[in-house]
Residue, then its C-alpha position, 0 to 999 in steps of 0.5 A: m459441657r452436653y450436645s443434643k442428640d440431633h448434633k450426635d446424630a449429626s457427628r455419627q453420620r458424618l463418623i460413618e460417611l467418611s469412615g465408608s470413602h475410607a473403606k472403600q479405599h483403603g479396605f475396612n477389615e485392612s484399617a485399624m479404628a486408628s485410621l478410620a478416627a483419623s480419616a474423620g477426622v477425629t480419636t479413636g476414643a470419639l469414635y468407641k463414643h458413638f460404635a460398641g466396636k469396629a464390628d459395630l462400625f463395620a455394620a452401620v458402614i454398610t448399611a448407610e453405604l447400600a441405601r445411599t446407594a439404593k437412594m440413585y435409582d429412586g425416581f429413575d424412569p424405565a421407559d427412559d433409555a437414555s436415563a438408563a445409558k447414563s446411570l449405567a456410563g458412571y459406574l461403568s467408568i473410569q472415574h468409578v473405577r480409580h475412585p471407589e472412594q466415592g463409589c458403590p461400596l458393592p465391588s469394594l467392600t463384597p469381599e469383606i463381608a464374608r469374614a464379617d460378623d453376623a450384623a454385619k452380613a445381616a446389614y449387607q443383605a439386607g442392602l444388597l436386596e433393596i438395591h436388587a428390588k430397584l433394578r427389578c423395578l428396571t428389568a422386570t424380573s429378578e434374574d434380569a436385576w441380579t445378572l445386571m448388578a452382578q456384571n456391573v459390580g464384578a466389571v469394576m471389582l476386574a478393572r481395579a484389580i489392572d493397571d492397563e487403562e485400555l484393558q479397563r476400559e475394552i472392559l467397561a464399555a462391553l458391560r455397559q453395551a451388555g446392560e443396555k442390550l438387558l434393559a432393552d431386552s427388558p419385558s418392562r419396555s413395551p413398543s409403546t414405551g419407546a424403547 
């Protein structure tokens, strides 16, 4: 039986999504193709019908995961303090620390990019720049956008690397406060916006 192009595209997207969740939780390099396939409920052969190999799958995962993260900022109002605080609280949360498979790929997969091939690095750079552009709209400066991104990703990475929940919460709270201050001090917020 031949499947339609739409069915094949949907299957490919499902494989990328489920492989991405698995990779964020267990590490992409540490996951064999059989593990990635099993996480998607398919055989390894089915993965090879959609991807030339593990490196091809990794580039696709990076592209999809970073696009999903960037999309979270669509329609975000930089003048809405409550929305900004809610976004920071969600990112810098124990939930995000405990469930990497559900969250942003940057804290989970960034360390693996340095050892990845050129296609994965290109996908990463493109996605990173897209997220940066969205954050720049919130902070108004390129420097503040990089700062906000780096401090949030770093906080989640630090919190995931320790077992002490009290210390995790202390790190996350400190960075939420720093992020809120950075956004409040942003040149994009004028007295007329209520910020």
